[in-house]
C-alpha positions in Angstrom: 140.8 37.3 49.3 138.1 39.2 51.0 136.7 39.5 54.5 133.4 38.5 55.9 133.2 38.1 59.6 132.9 35.2 61.7 134.3 36.5 65.0 136.1 34.2 67.4 137.8 35.3 70.5 139.7 33.4 73.2 139.7 34.3 76.9 142.7 33.7 79.1 141.7 30.1 80.0 142.3 29.1 76.4 138.7 28.2 75.5 137.5 29.5 72.2 134.2 31.1 71.5 132.8 32.5 68.3 130.1 34.9 67.2 129.2 35.0 63.6 128.0 38.2 62.0 126.1 38.0 58.7 128.0 34.9 57.8 127.8 34.2 54.1 129.6 31.1 53.0 130.9 31.0 49.5 128.9 29.1 46.9 130.8 26.9 44.5 131.0 29.6 41.9 133.4 29.1 39.1 135.0 32.6 39.4 135.5 32.1 43.1 137.0 28.7 42.7 139.4 30.0 40.0 140.4 32.9 42.2 140.9 31.1 45.6 141.3 27.4 44.7 139.3 24.4 45.8 140.2 24.6 49.5 139.6 28.3 49.9 135.8 28.5 49.8 135.3 28.9 53.6 135.8 31.9 55.9 139.1 33.8 55.8 140.8 33.2 59.1 142.5 36.2 60.7 144.5 35.6 63.9 144.7 38.1 66.7 147.4 38.0 69.4 147.9 40.3 72.3 147.8 40.4 76.1 144.1 40.1 76.9 144.5 39.1 80.6 146.5 40.6 83.5 147.9 44.1 83.9 147.7 46.1 80.7 145.1 43.9 79.2 143.0 46.9 78.3 145.2 47.7 75.3 144.8 44.1 73.9 141.1 44.0 74.5 140.5 47.4 72.9 142.4 46.3 69.8 140.4 43.0 69.7 137.2 45.0 69.9 138.2 47.2 67.0 139.0 44.1 64.9 135.6 42.6 65.8 133.9 45.8 64.7 135.8 46.0 61.4 135.1 42.4 60.6 131.4 42.8 61.3 131.2 45.8 59.0 133.0 43.9 56.2 130.8 40.9 56.6 127.6 42.9 56.6 128.7 44.2 53.2 129.1 40.6 51.8 132.6 39.8 52.9 135.7 39.6 50.7 134.8 38.2 47.4 131.9 36.5 49.2 133.9 35.0 52.0 133.4 35.8 55.6 136.1 36.7 58.1 136.7 34.6 61.2 138.7 36.2 63.9 140.7 33.7 66.1 142.1 35.4 69.2 144.9 34.2 71.4 146.2 35.7 74.7 150.0 36.0 74.5 150.2 36.6 78.3 153.2 38.8 77.7 155.1 35.5 77.4 157.4 34.9 74.3 157.0 31.2 74.3 153.2 31.5 74.5 153.2 33.9 71.6 155.4 31.6 69.5 153.1 28.6 70.2 150.1 30.7 69.2 151.7 31.5 65.8 152.4 27.8 65.2 148.7 27.1 66.1 147.6 29.8 63.7 149.5 28.1 60.9 147.8 24.8 61.7 144.4 26.5 61.7 145.0 28.0 58.2 145.2 31.6 59.3 145.8 34.0 56.4 147.3 36.8 58.5 147.8 37.9 62.1 146.9 41.3 63.6 149.2 41.8 66.6 151.0 41.8 68.9 150.6 45.0 70.9 154.0 45.1 72.6 157.4 45.0 71.0 158.9 42.3 73.2 156.3 39.9 71.9 156.9 41.1 68.3 160.6 40.2 68.7 159.7 36.7 69.9 157.2 36.2 67.0 159.4 37.5 64.3 161.5 34.4 63.6 158.5 32.2 63.7 156.3 34.2 61.3 159.2 34.3 58.9 159.8 30.6 59.2 156.1 29.8 58.6 155.6 32.5 56.1 152.7 34.2 57.9 152.2 38.0 57.7 151.7 39.8 61.0 150.5 43.4 61.2 151.2 45.0 64.6 149.0 48.0 65.3 151.4 49.4 67.9 154.8 47.7 68.1 157.4 50.5 67.7 160.9 49.3 68.7 163.3 50.8 66.2 164.9 47.4 65.7 162.0 46.4 63.5 162.6 49.0 60.9 164.3 48.5 57.5 163.9 44.7 57.4 162.4 42.7 54.6 160.3 40.3 56.6 156.7 39.3 57.4 156.3 41.8 60.3 154.4 44.9 59.3 153.9 47.9 61.7 151.2 50.6 61.7 153.0 52.7 64.2 155.9 55.1 64.2 159.1 53.9 65.9 160.6 54.7 69.2 163.2 56.7 67.2 160.6 59.4 66.2 158.6 59.2 69.4 161.4 59.3 72.0 163.1 62.0 70.0 160.0 64.1 70.3 159.9 63.6 74.1 163.6 64.6 74.4 163.1 67.8 72.4 159.9 68.7 74.3 161.7 68.4 77.7 164.6 70.5 76.5 162.2 73.2 75.2 160.6 73.3 78.6 164.0 73.6 80.4 163.9 70.2 81.9 167.6 69.3 81.6 167.8 66.5 84.3 165.4 63.6 83.7 164.7 60.3 85.6 163.3 57.4 83.7 161.3 54.3 84.8 161.5 51.3 82.5 159.1 48.3 82.4 161.1 45.1 82.5 158.2 43.1 81.0 158.5 44.9 77.7 162.3 45.4 77.4 162.4 45.4 73.6 160.3 48.6 73.7 161.5 50.3 76.8 165.2 49.8 76.2 164.8 50.9 72.6 162.8 54.0 73.7 165.5 54.8 76.3 168.3 54.6 73.8 166.6 56.8 71.3 165.6 59.3 74.0 169.1 59.4 75.3 170.6 60.0 71.9 168.7 63.2 71.3 168.6 64.3 74.9 172.3 64.0 75.4 173.0 65.8 72.1 170.9 68.7 73.2 172.7 69.0 76.5 170.3 67.1 78.8 171.2 64.5 81.3 169.5 61.3 82.4 170.2 61.3 86.1 168.6 57.9 86.9 167.3 54.9 85.0 165.2 52.6 87.2 163.8 49.2 86.1 160.5 47.9 87.5 158.3 44.8 87.1 161.5 42.9 87.9 162.3 40.7 90.9 162.1 42.3 94.4 161.1 45.7 93.1 158.1 47.6 94.4 156.5 50.7 93.0 157.4 52.5 96.3 161.0 51.6 95.8 161.0 52.8 92.2 159.4 56.1 93.1 162.0 56.8 95.8 164.8 56.0 93.4 163.3 58.2 90.6 163.1 61.1 93.0 166.4 60.6 94.8 168.6 62.6 92.3 166.3 65.6 92.3 165.4 65.5 88.6 163.6 68.3 86.8 161.0 65.8 85.5 160.2 62.0 85.5 159.2 59.9 82.5 157.6 56.5 82.8 158.2 54.1 79.9 155.3 51.9 80.8 151.7 51.0 80.2 148.8 52.9 81.5 148.1 51.0 84.7 151.8 50.9 85.8 152.2 54.6 84.9 149.1 55.4 87.1 150.5 53.4 90.0 153.9 55.0 89.7 152.4 58.5 89.5 150.5 57.8 92.8 153.7 56.8 94.5 155.6 59.8 93.2 152.8 62.2 94.3 153.2 60.9 97.9 156.8 62.3 97.7 156.5 65.3 95.4 153.2 66.9 94.4 154.7 69.2 91.8 157.4 67.5 89.8 156.4 67.2 86.1 155.4 63.7 85.0 155.4 62.3 81.5 154.7 58.8 80.3 155.5 57.0 77.0 152.9 56.8 74.2 152.2 53.2 75.3 150.3 54.4 78.4 147.7 56.4 76.5 144.6 54.4 77.5 141.6 55.4 79.5 142.9 53.2 82.4 145.7 55.7 82.9 143.1 58.3 84.0 140.8 55.8 85.7 143.5 54.3 87.9 145.6 57.5 88.2 143.0 60.0 89.2 144.4 63.2 90.6 147.9 61.8 90.5 148.0 61.9 86.7 146.6 65.4 86.4 149.0 67.5 84.3 150.8 64.4 82.9 152.1 64.7 79.4 152.2 62.0 76.7 152.4 61.6 72.9 149.4 60.1 71.1 149.0 58.9 67.5 145.4 60.1 67.2 143.1 62.9 68.3 140.3 61.5 70.6 138.2 64.6 69.8 138.7 64.7 66.0 135.5 65.7 64.2 136.0 64.1 60.8 133.0 62.0 59.8 134.9 58.7 59.3 136.3 58.8 62.8 133.1 60.0 64.4 131.2 57.1 62.8 133.8 54.7 64.1 133.5 56.1 67.6 129.7 55.8 67.5 129.7 52.3 66.2 132.3 51.2 68.7 130.5 52.7 71.6 127.2 51.2 70.5 128.7 47.8 70.2 131.0 47.7 73.3 129.5 50.5 75.5 132.9 52.1 76.0 135.2 54.7 74.4 137.8 53.4 71.9 141.4 53.8 72.9 144.6 54.3 70.8 145.0 50.6 70.3 141.4 50.5 69.0 142.2 53.1 66.4 145.4 51.5 65.2 143.9 48.0 65.1 141.0 49.3 63.1 143.5 50.9 60.7 145.4 47.7 60.5 142.2 45.9 59.5 141.6 48.6 56.9 144.9 47.9 55.1 144.6 44.2 55.5 141.1 44.1 54.0 142.2 46.3 51.1 145.2 44.0 50.3 143.0 40.9 50.4 140.5 42.5 48.2 142.9 43.7 45.5 145.8 41.3 45.4 146.3 39.1 42.3 145.5 35.3 42.6 149.2 34.3 43.0 150.5 37.4 44.7 152.0 37.0 48.2 150.1 39.0 50.8 153.3 40.7 51.9 153.8 42.0 48.4 150.2 43.1 48.2 150.6 45.1 51.4 153.8 47.0 50.4 152.4 47.8 46.9 149.0 48.8 48.2 148.1 52.5 47.4 147.5 54.7 50.4 144.3 53.8 52.2 142.2 56.3 54.1 142.4 55.5 57.8 140.4 57.0 60.7 142.8 60.0 61.0 145.3 59.8 58.1 146.3 58.0 55.0 147.8 54.6 55.7 150.6 52.9 53.8 153.7 50.7 54.2 157.1 51.4 52.8 159.1 48.6 51.0 160.0 47.2 54.4 156.5 47.0 55.8 157.1 50.0 58.1 154.3 52.5 58.7 154.3 56.0 60.2 151.8 57.8 62.3 151.1 61.5 62.9 151.6 62.3 66.6 150.4 64.9 69.0 151.3 65.7 72.6 148.4 65.7 75.0 148.1 66.7 78.7 145.7 65.2 81.1 143.4 68.0 82.3 140.2 67.5 84.4 140.4 63.8 83.6 140.7 64.2 79.8 143.5 64.0 77.2 143.7 67.5 75.9 145.8 68.4 72.8 148.7 70.7 73.7 
Protein backbone atom coordinates (compact mmCIF):
# COMPACT_ATOMS: atom_id res chain seq x y z
CA UNK A 1 0.00 0.00 0.00
CA UNK A 2 1.14 3.52 -0.61
CA UNK A 3 0.79 6.89 1.01
CA UNK A 4 -0.94 9.93 -0.23
CA UNK A 5 -1.86 12.48 2.32
CA UNK A 6 -5.08 13.46 3.77
CA UNK A 7 -4.01 14.97 7.05
CA UNK A 8 -6.14 14.78 10.10
CA UNK A 9 -5.21 15.92 13.56
CA UNK A 10 -7.07 15.97 16.79
CA UNK A 11 -6.70 18.60 19.48
CA UNK A 12 -7.03 17.91 23.17
CA UNK A 13 -10.81 18.38 23.28
CA UNK A 14 -11.21 15.33 21.07
CA UNK A 15 -12.58 17.07 17.98
CA UNK A 16 -11.16 16.02 14.70
CA UNK A 17 -10.14 18.22 11.87
CA UNK A 18 -8.54 17.33 8.58
CA UNK A 19 -6.59 19.05 5.87
CA UNK A 20 -6.14 17.32 2.56
CA UNK A 21 -3.02 17.77 0.51
CA UNK A 22 -3.16 16.87 -3.16
CA UNK A 23 -5.75 14.21 -2.50
CA UNK A 24 -5.90 11.71 -5.29
CA UNK A 25 -8.53 9.05 -4.77
CA UNK A 26 -7.91 5.75 -6.43
CA UNK A 27 -9.84 5.02 -9.58
CA UNK A 28 -11.23 1.56 -10.03
CA UNK A 29 -8.26 0.24 -11.87
CA UNK A 30 -7.93 -3.48 -12.23
CA UNK A 31 -4.35 -3.57 -11.02
CA UNK A 32 -5.12 -1.56 -7.92
CA UNK A 33 -8.12 -3.71 -7.12
CA UNK A 34 -6.07 -6.86 -7.47
CA UNK A 35 -3.38 -5.46 -5.22
CA UNK A 36 -5.52 -3.95 -2.45
CA UNK A 37 -8.91 -5.62 -2.68
CA UNK A 38 -12.37 -4.15 -3.14
CA UNK A 39 -12.49 -2.28 0.16
CA UNK A 40 -9.06 -0.71 -0.05
CA UNK A 41 -9.46 1.94 -2.72
CA UNK A 42 -9.71 4.92 -0.35
CA UNK A 43 -7.02 6.73 1.62
CA UNK A 44 -4.52 4.77 3.70
CA UNK A 45 -5.20 5.74 7.29
CA UNK A 46 -2.20 6.24 9.55
CA UNK A 47 -2.85 6.78 13.24
CA UNK A 48 -0.75 9.08 15.37
CA UNK A 49 -0.70 8.98 19.15
CA UNK A 50 1.28 11.14 21.57
CA UNK A 51 0.84 13.72 24.27
CA UNK A 52 -0.21 16.83 22.37
CA UNK A 53 -1.57 18.76 25.34
CA UNK A 54 -0.20 19.70 28.75
CA UNK A 55 3.42 19.68 29.91
CA UNK A 56 5.83 18.18 27.40
CA UNK A 57 3.33 18.49 24.55
CA UNK A 58 6.02 20.09 22.38
CA UNK A 59 7.55 16.67 21.68
CA UNK A 60 4.24 15.22 20.52
CA UNK A 61 3.32 18.25 18.43
CA UNK A 62 6.75 18.29 16.77
CA UNK A 63 6.40 14.61 15.86
CA UNK A 64 2.91 15.21 14.45
CA UNK A 65 4.18 18.10 12.36
CA UNK A 66 6.88 15.90 10.86
CA UNK A 67 4.27 13.27 9.98
CA UNK A 68 2.12 15.91 8.32
CA UNK A 69 5.06 17.11 6.26
CA UNK A 70 6.06 13.58 5.23
CA UNK A 71 2.51 12.70 4.25
CA UNK A 72 2.11 15.90 2.25
CA UNK A 73 5.29 15.17 0.32
CA UNK A 74 4.21 11.60 -0.45
CA UNK A 75 0.76 12.72 -1.56
CA UNK A 76 2.15 15.43 -3.81
CA UNK A 77 4.04 12.68 -5.65
CA UNK A 78 0.86 10.68 -6.21
CA UNK A 79 0.52 8.78 -2.97
CA UNK A 80 1.21 5.09 -2.48
CA UNK A 81 0.04 3.16 -5.52
CA UNK A 82 -2.35 6.06 -6.14
CA UNK A 83 -3.81 6.12 -2.64
CA UNK A 84 -3.61 9.14 -0.37
CA UNK A 85 -2.51 9.16 3.25
CA UNK A 86 -4.89 10.27 5.94
CA UNK A 87 -3.35 11.04 9.33
CA UNK A 88 -5.66 10.57 12.28
CA UNK A 89 -4.17 12.02 15.47
CA UNK A 90 -5.14 11.31 19.05
CA UNK A 91 -3.87 12.82 22.30
CA UNK A 92 -2.83 10.13 24.79
CA UNK A 93 -2.73 12.72 27.61
CA UNK A 94 0.04 10.59 29.16
CA UNK A 95 -2.75 8.32 30.34
CA UNK A 96 -2.50 4.53 29.73
CA UNK A 97 -6.26 3.98 29.52
CA UNK A 98 -6.66 6.88 27.09
CA UNK A 99 -3.93 5.41 24.87
CA UNK A 100 -5.50 1.94 24.91
CA UNK A 101 -8.88 3.40 23.97
CA UNK A 102 -7.27 5.29 21.10
CA UNK A 103 -5.74 2.07 19.73
CA UNK A 104 -9.16 0.40 19.79
CA UNK A 105 -10.64 3.41 18.02
CA UNK A 106 -7.91 3.22 15.39
CA UNK A 107 -8.86 -0.40 14.75
CA UNK A 108 -12.50 0.56 14.24
CA UNK A 109 -11.46 3.34 11.86
CA UNK A 110 -9.44 0.94 9.71
CA UNK A 111 -6.04 2.39 10.50
CA UNK A 112 -3.20 0.56 8.73
CA UNK A 113 -0.44 1.48 11.18
CA UNK A 114 0.26 3.79 14.08
CA UNK A 115 3.14 6.21 14.53
CA UNK A 116 3.74 6.74 18.25
CA UNK A 117 3.76 6.96 21.13
CA UNK A 118 6.54 9.31 22.28
CA UNK A 119 7.03 8.09 25.84
CA UNK A 120 7.78 4.55 26.96
CA UNK A 121 5.09 4.34 29.65
CA UNK A 122 2.40 4.80 27.01
CA UNK A 123 4.14 2.27 24.79
CA UNK A 124 3.96 -0.29 27.61
CA UNK A 125 0.24 0.36 27.96
CA UNK A 126 -0.37 0.08 24.21
CA UNK A 127 1.69 -3.07 23.69
CA UNK A 128 -0.89 -5.72 24.69
CA UNK A 129 -3.64 -3.95 22.76
CA UNK A 130 -1.75 -3.58 19.48
CA UNK A 131 -0.78 -7.24 19.71
CA UNK A 132 -4.37 -8.27 20.45
CA UNK A 133 -5.75 -6.21 17.54
CA UNK A 134 -2.79 -6.95 15.25
CA UNK A 135 -1.93 -3.33 14.50
CA UNK A 136 1.66 -2.24 13.90
CA UNK A 137 2.90 0.74 15.92
CA UNK A 138 6.21 2.47 15.19
CA UNK A 139 7.43 4.62 18.06
CA UNK A 140 9.89 7.31 17.01
CA UNK A 141 11.35 7.70 20.49
CA UNK A 142 10.32 5.02 23.03
CA UNK A 143 13.52 3.54 24.41
CA UNK A 144 12.86 1.47 27.54
CA UNK A 145 15.12 -1.58 27.37
CA UNK A 146 12.13 -3.80 28.20
CA UNK A 147 10.88 -3.38 24.61
CA UNK A 148 13.88 -5.09 23.05
CA UNK A 149 14.13 -8.63 21.77
CA UNK A 150 10.38 -9.24 21.57
CA UNK A 151 8.51 -10.54 18.54
CA UNK A 152 5.51 -8.24 18.62
CA UNK A 153 3.86 -5.39 16.73
CA UNK A 154 5.78 -2.63 18.54
CA UNK A 155 8.61 -1.19 16.44
CA UNK A 156 11.13 1.36 17.71
CA UNK A 157 13.27 3.87 15.82
CA UNK A 158 15.37 4.82 18.84
CA UNK A 159 18.25 3.25 20.71
CA UNK A 160 17.39 1.92 24.15
CA UNK A 161 18.03 3.22 27.62
CA UNK A 162 20.71 0.52 27.82
CA UNK A 163 22.94 2.24 25.25
CA UNK A 164 22.03 5.80 26.22
CA UNK A 165 22.27 5.56 30.00
CA UNK A 166 25.50 3.60 29.66
CA UNK A 167 26.94 6.53 27.68
CA UNK A 168 25.96 8.98 30.43
CA UNK A 169 27.55 6.78 33.11
CA UNK A 170 30.83 6.53 31.22
CA UNK A 171 30.90 10.25 30.44
CA UNK A 172 30.48 11.19 34.10
CA UNK A 173 33.18 8.76 35.19
CA UNK A 174 35.51 10.16 32.52
CA UNK A 175 34.89 13.66 33.90
CA UNK A 176 35.62 12.56 37.46
CA UNK A 177 32.03 12.85 38.66
CA UNK A 178 31.84 9.86 41.00
CA UNK A 179 28.83 10.89 43.12
CA UNK A 180 25.61 11.54 41.22
CA UNK A 181 22.10 12.58 42.23
CA UNK A 182 19.22 11.65 39.92
CA UNK A 183 15.71 13.10 39.49
CA UNK A 184 13.14 10.74 37.96
CA UNK A 185 9.81 11.70 36.36
CA UNK A 186 7.01 9.62 37.90
CA UNK A 187 4.73 10.25 34.91
CA UNK A 188 6.97 8.20 32.60
CA UNK A 189 8.14 5.52 34.99
CA UNK A 190 8.71 2.88 32.30
CA UNK A 191 11.40 5.09 30.79
CA UNK A 192 12.85 6.71 33.89
CA UNK A 193 13.15 3.54 35.95
CA UNK A 194 14.66 1.68 33.00
CA UNK A 195 17.12 4.53 32.39
CA UNK A 196 18.07 4.58 36.07
CA UNK A 197 18.69 0.82 36.21
CA UNK A 198 20.88 0.87 33.11
CA UNK A 199 22.81 3.92 34.34
CA UNK A 200 23.36 2.35 37.75
CA UNK A 201 24.61 -0.91 36.24
CA UNK A 202 27.47 0.81 34.40
CA UNK A 203 28.10 3.58 36.93
CA UNK A 204 28.40 1.14 39.84
CA UNK A 205 30.66 -1.17 37.86
CA UNK A 206 33.00 1.74 37.11
CA UNK A 207 33.20 2.79 40.75
CA UNK A 208 30.57 5.54 40.78
CA UNK A 209 27.86 5.98 43.37
CA UNK A 210 24.29 7.27 43.06
CA UNK A 211 23.93 9.26 46.29
CA UNK A 212 20.25 10.14 45.87
CA UNK A 213 17.33 9.13 43.68
CA UNK A 214 14.43 11.57 43.87
CA UNK A 215 11.03 11.14 42.21
CA UNK A 216 8.98 14.12 41.06
CA UNK A 217 5.60 14.65 39.38
CA UNK A 218 4.21 12.56 42.20
CA UNK A 219 1.81 13.54 44.98
CA UNK A 220 2.90 16.31 47.36
CA UNK A 221 6.23 16.91 45.61
CA UNK A 222 7.31 20.37 44.47
CA UNK A 223 10.24 21.24 42.24
CA UNK A 224 11.75 23.20 45.15
CA UNK A 225 11.61 20.12 47.38
CA UNK A 226 13.19 17.99 44.65
CA UNK A 227 16.01 20.49 44.15
CA UNK A 228 16.83 20.56 47.86
CA UNK A 229 16.86 16.77 48.07
CA UNK A 230 19.08 16.45 44.99
CA UNK A 231 21.63 18.86 46.46
CA UNK A 232 21.47 17.58 50.04
CA UNK A 233 24.12 14.85 49.69
CA UNK A 234 26.69 17.09 47.97
CA UNK A 235 26.89 15.20 44.67
CA UNK A 236 29.49 15.92 42.00
CA UNK A 237 26.72 16.35 39.41
CA UNK A 238 22.95 16.07 38.99
CA UNK A 239 21.08 14.31 36.19
CA UNK A 240 17.41 14.90 35.37
CA UNK A 241 15.58 11.95 33.79
CA UNK A 242 12.83 14.17 32.52
CA UNK A 243 11.33 16.06 29.60
CA UNK A 244 12.54 19.46 28.49
CA UNK A 245 10.07 21.61 30.45
CA UNK A 246 10.56 19.75 33.73
CA UNK A 247 14.34 19.74 33.27
CA UNK A 248 14.27 23.50 32.73
CA UNK A 249 12.18 24.06 35.86
CA UNK A 250 14.40 21.79 37.95
CA UNK A 251 17.52 23.54 36.67
CA UNK A 252 16.11 26.91 37.77
CA UNK A 253 15.51 25.58 41.27
CA UNK A 254 18.95 23.99 41.47
CA UNK A 255 20.61 27.25 40.36
CA UNK A 256 18.97 29.07 43.26
CA UNK A 257 20.96 26.77 45.55
CA UNK A 258 24.14 26.09 43.56
CA UNK A 259 25.30 28.08 40.53
CA UNK A 260 28.17 25.78 39.63
CA UNK A 261 27.20 22.12 40.01
CA UNK A 262 27.27 20.30 36.63
CA UNK A 263 23.81 19.47 35.29
CA UNK A 264 22.84 16.86 32.72
CA UNK A 265 19.46 15.75 31.46
CA UNK A 266 18.34 12.60 29.67
CA UNK A 267 18.01 12.54 25.90
CA UNK A 268 14.24 12.89 26.29
CA UNK A 269 14.67 16.56 27.24
CA UNK A 270 16.38 17.66 24.04
CA UNK A 271 13.76 20.05 22.72
CA UNK A 272 13.88 23.78 22.06
CA UNK A 273 11.64 24.30 25.10
CA UNK A 274 14.50 23.18 27.35
CA UNK A 275 16.38 26.32 26.30
CA UNK A 276 13.33 28.56 26.01
CA UNK A 277 12.10 27.80 29.53
CA UNK A 278 15.49 27.21 31.10
CA UNK A 279 17.32 30.32 29.98
CA UNK A 280 20.54 30.95 31.88
CA UNK A 281 19.83 28.06 34.25
CA UNK A 282 20.48 25.47 31.53
CA UNK A 283 23.66 27.05 30.16
CA UNK A 284 26.37 24.38 30.26
CA UNK A 285 23.87 21.52 30.62
CA UNK A 286 24.87 18.29 28.84
CA UNK A 287 22.65 15.77 27.10
CA UNK A 288 22.74 13.02 24.52
CA UNK A 289 21.03 13.59 21.18
CA UNK A 290 20.24 11.26 18.30
CA UNK A 291 20.79 13.83 15.57
CA UNK A 292 22.94 16.83 14.74
CA UNK A 293 20.82 20.00 14.51
CA UNK A 294 23.49 21.63 12.39
CA UNK A 295 24.19 18.80 9.95
CA UNK A 296 24.86 20.03 6.43
CA UNK A 297 23.80 17.01 4.37
CA UNK A 298 21.32 18.06 1.65
CA UNK A 299 18.55 15.65 2.69
CA UNK A 300 18.44 17.01 6.23
CA UNK A 301 18.79 20.61 5.09
CA UNK A 302 15.82 20.23 2.74
CA UNK A 303 13.77 18.72 5.57
CA UNK A 304 14.62 21.66 7.85
CA UNK A 305 13.74 24.20 5.16
CA UNK A 306 10.43 22.48 4.32
CA UNK A 307 9.54 22.09 8.00
CA UNK A 308 10.27 25.72 8.82
CA UNK A 309 8.41 26.90 5.77
CA UNK A 310 5.32 24.89 6.74
CA UNK A 311 5.29 25.39 10.51
CA UNK A 312 7.43 28.50 11.05
CA UNK A 313 9.56 26.73 13.66
CA UNK A 314 12.72 24.66 13.94
CA UNK A 315 12.23 20.87 13.95
CA UNK A 316 13.19 19.06 17.15
CA UNK A 317 14.49 15.57 17.80
CA UNK A 318 11.00 14.06 17.78
CA UNK A 319 10.42 15.72 14.40
CA UNK A 320 13.51 14.02 12.98
CA UNK A 321 12.66 10.59 14.40
CA UNK A 322 8.99 10.79 13.40
CA UNK A 323 9.96 11.76 9.85
CA UNK A 324 12.33 8.80 9.77
CA UNK A 325 9.52 6.57 11.07
CA UNK A 326 7.34 7.73 8.20
CA UNK A 327 10.20 7.03 5.78
CA UNK A 328 10.40 3.35 6.72
CA UNK A 329 6.63 2.96 6.94
CA UNK A 330 6.12 4.41 3.46
CA UNK A 331 8.86 2.18 2.03
CA UNK A 332 7.29 -0.92 3.58
CA UNK A 333 3.83 -0.01 2.29
CA UNK A 334 5.21 0.62 -1.18
CA UNK A 335 7.17 -2.60 -1.48
CA UNK A 336 5.33 -5.28 0.49
CA UNK A 337 3.69 -8.18 -1.32
CA UNK A 338 -0.14 -8.26 -1.51
CA UNK A 339 -0.56 -10.81 1.29
CA UNK A 340 2.53 -9.90 3.31
CA UNK A 341 1.91 -8.70 6.88
CA UNK A 342 3.16 -5.18 7.46
CA UNK A 343 5.27 -6.33 10.40
CA UNK A 344 7.10 -8.77 8.14
CA UNK A 345 7.57 -6.11 5.46
CA UNK A 346 9.18 -3.81 8.01
CA UNK A 347 11.69 -6.33 9.40
CA UNK A 348 12.69 -7.51 5.92
CA UNK A 349 12.93 -4.00 4.46
CA UNK A 350 16.43 -3.13 3.18
CA UNK A 351 18.13 -0.16 4.88
CA UNK A 352 16.44 3.12 4.02
CA UNK A 353 18.22 6.46 3.95
CA UNK A 354 17.00 8.66 6.80
CA UNK A 355 17.74 12.29 7.54
CA UNK A 356 21.04 11.47 9.26
CA UNK A 357 21.68 7.75 8.89
CA UNK A 358 20.45 4.52 7.34
CA UNK A 359 17.31 3.14 8.95
CA UNK A 360 16.42 -0.48 9.51
CA UNK A 361 14.84 -2.82 12.05
CA UNK A 362 16.27 -6.07 13.31
CA UNK A 363 14.20 -9.26 13.47
CA UNK A 364 12.50 -7.98 16.63
CA UNK A 365 11.55 -4.59 15.22
CA UNK A 366 14.26 -2.81 17.18
CA UNK A 367 16.13 0.12 15.65
CA UNK A 368 19.27 1.94 16.69
CA UNK A 369 20.37 5.55 16.42
CA UNK A 370 23.73 7.22 16.25
CA UNK A 371 24.09 9.46 19.31
CA UNK A 372 26.06 12.59 20.17
CA UNK A 373 26.64 14.51 23.39
CA UNK A 374 25.80 18.18 23.18
CA UNK A 375 26.23 21.06 25.61
CA UNK A 376 24.02 24.13 25.78
CA UNK A 377 26.17 27.15 24.98
CA UNK A 378 24.79 30.63 24.34
CA UNK A 379 21.30 29.20 23.96
CA UNK A 380 22.28 26.55 21.40
CA UNK A 381 22.88 22.79 21.44
CA UNK A 382 26.55 22.50 20.52
CA UNK A 383 28.19 19.17 19.70
CA UNK A 384 30.87 18.19 22.20
